[in-house]
N, C-alpha and C positions, 0 to 999 in steps of 0.2 A: 139188477141191472149194473148199479157203477162197479160192482166188483167184476161183472164180465167185460164191461170196457175197460177195466184196467188191467185185466190179464190180456185182453187183444191187444193192449197197448205196449205190454211188455213184449208179448211174442214178436209183434212188429219190430219193436226197438231191437230185440235181441238177434232177430232175422237180418236186420240192416247192418249192425256190428259183425255179425258172421260174415255176412258179404264183404266187407270192408278186409277183414282181415285174411279171407282167401283170396284176394286180389294179388297176383304176383306183382312185386315191386319193380320199379320200370328199370329193365335190364340196361346195364353198362356196356359202353362198346365192345369189351372184352367177353361179355357171357351173352350178349345177344347173339342170335342166329347169325352168321355172316359165312361168306365164304373163305373158305382157308387162304390165308393171306402168304405173297413172298416178299421179303424185306431185302434190298440189295443197297447196301451202301460201296459207292464208288470212292477211293482214296486216291488221288492221281498227283503224283510228283509233276511239280509245274516249273522245275526249275530249267536252266536254260537249255540243257539238252534234251527235252523232252517233248518237243514240236511234234515229233513223229508219233508218241505216245496219244497227244491229245486228236492227234488227227484221225488215228486209227478208232478212238473211242467214239468220235462225231460219226465215222461211218458203221461204227456196229452195234450203235444204240438200237438200231430199228430190227436189225437180224437178232439182238439179244429179245425184244421185245415180241416179236414174231414165234421165236422159239417157246416162249412160255403160252403162246394161243393154242399148242398141241398138249400142253400138261393138264391133267386132271389129279384131283386130289382123291381122298377116300372115298368124299360121298360124291365121286363122279363128277365135279363140278370144276369150272376152271378156276383157279385160284386168282385173287386180286393180286396186283402187282405194284408195290411201293420202290421206288428208288430214290437215295440220297445222293449227294455228291457233296466231296470235300476237294480242296485242294491243299498239298503243302510244299515245303521248299522252296518256296518263292519269295525274292528278297524285297517285293513290294509289301509283302504282309508284316506286321508285326513281331519283332523279334521277342518281344516279352510273352505272346501266345504261342511261341514255338513255331513262327513262320506258318500257320496253319488258318484255315477259314472254310467255316461251312459256307458252301456255295448253294446248297438247297437241302432243306431237310425232308424227310418222308413226302413225297409227292406221287400221284397218281396222274398228274397232269403231264401227258407227253410233249405238249407243246413248249411249256415250262422246261422240262428237263431237257430238250433240246436246245432251247434259248440258252441255258446255262452252260450246256457243254461248249457251244459256239462262243460264248463271251470269255472262255479261258485264253490266257496268253502266258509265255514263260520268261522267266529272269530267276538269274543265278542266286541260290541261298543254300541254308543248310536244311536236311532232310531228317528227321526225327521220326521213325516208323513207330516206335512205342507210345509216343504222344499223340501221334493223330490218329492211332487206333483207341487210346484212351478217350479223348475228347469225343469221337464218334459215341463210343460207349457210354458216354455222360450226357451228350446234347441230345441225342436221337430218341425218340419215343418208340422203344423196342417193343413188338409184342411179347404178351407173357403167355401166349397159350402154347404147349408142347408139340400141337400139330402145325403150328406154321412154321415156316422155313425162313432163316435169318442168316444172311450172308455179308459178309465181308471181304472185298476185293480191293487189296492195296498194292500198287503200281509203281516201281522206282528202280532207281539204280546205285544207291550207295548203300553202305554197311548197314544191315539191318538193327544192329545194337548201337548206332549213334544218337546223342542226346542223353539227359541226364534220366529220365524215365526208363525201367527197364522194360523191354518188350515181353520178359518172362512173366513176368507176375502180371501184366495186363492181359495176356494171352489165358494166363488160368482164370481171371476173372469173366473173359469173354466164353471160355467154355461152361463157366457155373451158369451163364447166362443163357444157354443154349446158342448161342452163334458159331457160325464157322467161319475160320478166317482163312482166305485162300491167298498166296502170295503170288506176285507175278514179277519176275526180275527182267529188268531191260539190258539185256546184254548176254554174254555167253553162260550156257546152262552152267559149268562147272565153277565158275566165278561167283555165281549165285548161291551155290551150296557154300563155297568158302568165307563168303560175306554173311552167311546166316538165315538166308531168305528160305532156305528150305527147311530149317530149323523152326524159324516162325509158322510156317504152315503146318509141320509136325506138331507143335505146341498148341496150335489153333485149332487142331481137327480137321485143316483143310488140306488142299492140295497146291504144290509148288509147282508152277512153270517159268519158262525162260523165254523169251519172246525176243525177236529184232524188231525195235520201234523204229528203226530207221528204215526199215524196207517200204518201197513203194506200194500203195494198195491197189492191187489188180482186182478191177470189177468186170466180170464179163458180160459183154453186151448180148442182151438175147432178143428175139424177134418179138417177144411181148411186153417190153420195158414201154414202148411208147403206147400201146394200147391200155396198159395200166395208168401209164400219166395221163392220158385222155380221160380215163374214168375218174381219175383224182380229180381233174378240173370240175367235173362234172358234179362231184361228191361234195365240193366245197360250195357249189352253188345251192345245197339244201340246207346250210346254216344260217339262222338268223340270230343276230346278236341283238341281246336285249339287255336292259341295266346299268348301271355305271360301269360295270367291265366288257359290256358287248363289242363296242366298236374296236376298242384296243385289243381284244382276243381275236376276233376275227381278222385283224392285220397282223397279229402275232402267228396266226394260221398260216397265212400266206408266206410270211417272211420265213418260216420254218422250210416249208416246203422250198421256197427260194434258196435256201443254206444247203438243204439236201442236193437240188440240182446243180448248185454250183462244184459240189465235191463230183458227182456224177449221175447220169440217169438212173444208174442201177440202186443208187442210194436213196432216191426219189421213189423209184419202185418200190423198194422196201419200205419205206415211210409210209406209202399209198395204202400196202398190204396191213401194215399197224393201224391204219386209220380206218379200215375196213373189219377190225376186230373187235371185240366187246371191250377191250381196253383203252378204245379213244371214246372216252365219255366227257360231255361238256355242258351238263345241265346247269354248271354255275353262270354260264353267260350264252348259252346256245338256246333258244327258244323251244324248238324242236326236242332237242333232249330234255329240257325241263318239263315240256309239255307230256313226252313219252313216260316219264316215270314221275308223274305227278308232283312235281316239284313246286309247280307255279299255278295260281288261279287267274285265268285270262282277265276274269272281270275286275281285278285289281291291278293290272299292270301299268305301268307307266307308259302312255304311248309315245311319248316325246323321246325314250331311249329307242325306240325300234327302227331300223331302216324307212325309208321315205315309201319304199315298194309296199309295205304292209300298216303304215302308219295311220291310215285312212279306214281300214277294215273294223266293221261291227265285230262282237264278239263270235256269232254263229258263222261269218264269213272266215273271221282269223282262225277259227276252230277246223274249219273246212280245209283252209290252206295248210294247216301243218298236218292234219292227217295225210294229204297229200304228199307234203315235204318228207315226211316218215316215210310212207309205203316207198317213195322215188329214193331215197337213201339207202332203204335196206334193198332194195332191187339192186343198186348201184355195188353196195358192200359185197352183195353176193357174187355178183360178175367178177368184180376184183380178185376174190377167193378163188373162183372157178378158174380164171385165167392164168393166176398165180400158180395152180396145182400143174399147169402146163409149162410154166416160167421154170419151176423146181425141177420139173423133168428134164428139160432141157439143161439146166445148171448140173444136175446130178452126173451127166455126160460129161460136162465140158468144164467141170470145177478143176480151178488151178489148186496147187499145194497151198494152203493158208496155216501149216502145222505149227510156225513160227511167229504165229501173227496173234493180236490179242483177241480177236473173235473167236480162233480154236482154243485159247486158255481158258475163256470164258465158258463156253460151250461145255467143253470137256469136264470141267469142274462141276459144273450144275448139273448136267446129265448123271453124272455119278450122284452126286448129294441129294439129288431129287428122287433117285430112285431108292436111294437108303432109307429115305423118310415113307416109304412107301406109296409115293406118287407115282404115275405113269403116263406114258405118252400114247395119243391116238393115232400117230402115223408111223 
């Protein structure tokens, strides 16, 4: 009898041990299933003459985001989008660091990206292209996956070979890491070639462009802008801040709407379209997104961090309210996308020539390089 019990115990122990070994290890972010990633590092010259470049970047952000809303990777999913921002050539920055500053590491927080872009201001300095690329390579957490897209866009107007760090060796390193370095010269196309911006793009596996950074940005008003802006106002009402960041992030959302509107109605319309896409996700501070993505337990939420309108709700009532808000949000987002289709059709007939603007330089490079990696557009 004892022998039989012993054998049974051994069998159970072996089964338990095998089950432990059979369990897969917890996957790292790199190996776990995820959407393919697109990482873009924007390196912007913020020396005295670059106010026009910064203004174009502010206006172009939302069109860039909306461009990727139509991109699909090999598994036919929308890739995630991360944007990092550097400024260089600004005399307010430390000369010891090469007049370079990381304004923002890779982020998917569209409001934060907009905030950082609008915080930039210009002041004269020395522009070291090789050093700012090297800094971005070293500081940013670049994906190691070969299927992910990794772009650097550097824009400026001084010779590409300035500074002590050789851009040639830096670009060799970037290619080994699977990065594509695109160069955007702010000025005459031939001057950019003579000052080695084209050579930088060739060595970085990217595309060379020249833009008129001083040109006035032309935004075409459409009959659909005001409709989208009104829908955007209603969309904002579906957000419920929670936690330590809730109130500040809700205010940031409104501030970035105001920043876009200050530039032009068309820019706010483009931002609203971005907010209707899957790229505008705010589960870190918005209770509706957090609930939809199962990122929070309503039973454990700090009621004092909620706005007064929902603070007194019990759990079942709050849950029902969040479901209602989520349904309303999805309805509004869908309507924004539908109205934007009409807006895009109108713009395609009225579109002004922007071939020498930052928007065109970014889109032309991205469309070619995304296609080269077997990504595709659904429009």
